[in-house]
N, C-alpha and C positions, 0 to 999 in steps of 0.2 A: 564725431566729436569735432567741435570747432577748434582749429589750430590757431595759436597765437601768431599774428603776423610778425615776421622778423624785421627789426629795425636795422637797416644796412648802414654802413659807414659812408664817409664822403665819396669813396671811389666805387661804391656799389659792389659789383662782383669782380672788379679788377683789383690787382695786387697794389696796395699803396706804396710798398717799398720799391717795386719795379718802376712805378710812376715817378717817385722822388729821385731815385738814383740813376735810372736809365731813360727816363722820359718816354716810357712805353706803356701802353695799355695792355697789360699781360693778364689774361683771364686767371682768376684764382680758383683754387679747388676747395670743395667743401670739407675735405679731410684735413686741410691746412687752414682751419678757421680759428679766430680768436675774438674775445669779447673785450671791449674797452668803452667805458662810460655808457653802458647799456646798448652799445651798437656792435653789430657783427661785422668783422672784416675777413675777407678771404685772401689767401696768399698763394703765390705760385709754387713755393717750396717751403719745407719746414724750417730751413735756415732763415728765410726771410721772415717767417712768423716769429721766430726767436729774436731776430734783430728788432722787429717792431715792438715786442713786449719789453725789451730792455729800455727803449726810449720812445714811447708812443707819440709823445708831443711833437717829435720831429716830422712825423708822417701824416698828421691830421691837419685839417683846415682850422684856422684861427679866426682872423678878422674878415677874410674873404674866401670864396670857394677856391679849391685847388685848380691850377691851370691844366687844361687838357692838352695833350700833344697835337700837332697838326695832322692832317690826313696823310696816310702813307698807303699807297696802292701798289699791288703787284698785278701786272697784266700779262697773262700767259696765252699760248696758242701756237699751233704749228706754223712753219714758215709759209708766208703768203696769206695768213689769215686776216691781215690788216691791223696788226697790233700797233705799229708805229703811227699809222694814220689816226686811229682812235685815241692813242695816248696823247698825241699833240693837241687834239681837239679838247680832250678832258683837261690837260694841263693849262691850256689857254683860258678855258672857262672857269677853272677853280683857282687860278693864280698860283699853281705849284710847279715845281721843277719836273721836267721830263728827262729821264735817264734811260737811254737806249743801251742796254748792257753790252751787246757785241760791239757797238760803235765806241763805247767807252774803253773796251779792251784794245781796240785798234789804236786809239789815241795814245794809250800808254806805251806802245812799242813803235809808233810811227816815227819818232825822232831818230831811231836807229835803223829801222827797216826801210825808211824813206818812201814806202808805198804800202797800201793796205794788203794784208795777206789773207789767204783763203782760197778755196776751189774756184769760186766765181771770179775773184780778182786775178788768179793765175791765168785764167782763160784770156783775160784782156791783155796780158803781157806775153802770152806764149809766142807770138810772132815778133813782138818788139825786141825780145831778147836775142833772137837768132839773126834776122836780116840786118838790123842796124850795125851789128858788129862787122859784118862783111862789108857794108857800105863804108864804115870807118876805115877798114883795111884798104879798100880800093881808092877811096878819095884822099887817103893819107891826111885826114884832118886831126888825127890824134897821134902824137909822138910817143915814143917808148917811155920817155920821162914822165909824161902825163899819165900814162897807163900805170907806171910804177907808183905815182902819187895816189892814184885811185885805189890801188890795192892797199896802200898803207892806211888809207882813210876808212877801211872796212872796220866797223865797230862790232865787238863781240857782245852778244846778249848775256845778261845775267841768268841764273837758274830760274828766277821768277819770270823773267821775260820769255825765256825758252818755253816755260810751262804755258804762258798765255798764247804764244805762237802755236804751240802744239794743239791747244784748245781750238783756236781759230782754223787751223789747217785740217785737223783730223778729228775734231770734237772730243779730244782727250779731256777727261775730267780735271778741273782745277783743284790742286791740293788745298787743304784748309789754311795752310800758312800764307798762300797767295790771297785767298778770300779774306783773311784777317786784315790785310793791308788795303782792301778795296771796299768791302761791303759795310762794316760797322760805321765808317765815317758818315754815311748817308743818314744814319740814325742819330749819331752822337756829335757831329761837328756842324758848325755853321757854314753856309746859310741854310743847309738842308734841315737842320734840327728844328728851327723855328718856323720854317716855311712849308715843309712837307714836299712830297714828290710822288710821281707815278713811275714805277720801275718796270721797264718794258723788256720782257724776255728773261726774267730771273725770278725764282729758281727754275731751272730747266730739268733737273733730275730729282729723284727722291732724296739723294744724299745732300744736295744743295738745300732742299727744304728742311732736312734734319739739321743742317748746319745753322740755319736761321733760328730754328727752335732751340737748339742747344745754347746759342749765343743770346737768347732772349730778345731777338730782333723780330718783333711781331708786326706784320702789316695789319692795317685796320680792315682792309678789303682785299680779297684776291678774286680777280676776274679771269675766267677762262673762255676764250673765244673759240667756238666750235664751228667749223666751216666744212661744207661738202667738198670733196676732191675736185669735182667738175667745176665748181666756182673758182677754186684756186687756179686750175688749169687755164680757164678763160682769162683770168686776171694776169697771170704770170707769163703765159706762153707767147703772146704777141710781142711784148717788149724784149723777151729773150731771143725770139726769132730775128727781130730787127737788129739786135746787138750782134748776133752771129753774122748777119748780112753785112753789117758795117765792118766787122773784122775781116771778112772775105775781100771786101773792096779795098781795105787798107793793105792787105797782104798783096793784092794785085799791083797796087801802086808801088809798094816796096820792090817787088820783083821787076817792075818796069824800070824803076830808077836804078836798080842794081844792074840790069842789062845794059842801060845807057852808059853807066860808069865803066863797065867791062869793055864796051866798044871804045869808049874814050881812051882807056888805058892802052888798049891794043893799038890804036892809031898813034 
């Protein structure tokens, strides 16, 4: 039996209410469908369907087609897969924003921590924290008054900033109340709302993916970069080894300087 072709509404299989209110292309469900002026509309929830039926004219096109939102892309993959490199190239080519999620978190707490936090950054500072203090003690460049001032200037992190720091240090999951203050702005506020973006490194867990779904923040495309471990090792190991060698040389220089200062003080 020949089935009659359905005449879809202006937003096709996307929810017109989500488009109007959240500027998001949210796929509608067949069970939440409604008919208006001989056209079928799909909705993401039954609440949105009821909202549409109360005032359909608000959500349909009139003199010109409805404006579609800009491109929003989530780029995922394990550490070292080349996400940031690809994201920068895509962002430049398409003229959209590139948001590196971990880097964005670092910037939020950088004014208080004064340096980037995390296992890889701690390695960079492991020697700087120990030897320079001894150097300062022997060279007497820092008075007790200055030290006291330094202690007074220590800034206490808020609960949200502590959660971000824990995430960067130990990969502790960010609570929804922290995500609420970060993620929705990229969909709802300018200049991201009208330009679009490629989000590099988010969502990282199933809970974060569920958070996006619950908030109605739908990316148009999700790309997962899959790379062999051997390829990542070849890419990451040489610079990591060079970094380690540089730290060793730096440590030797500190020790040499410390030894010279000890001799000078003894003389």
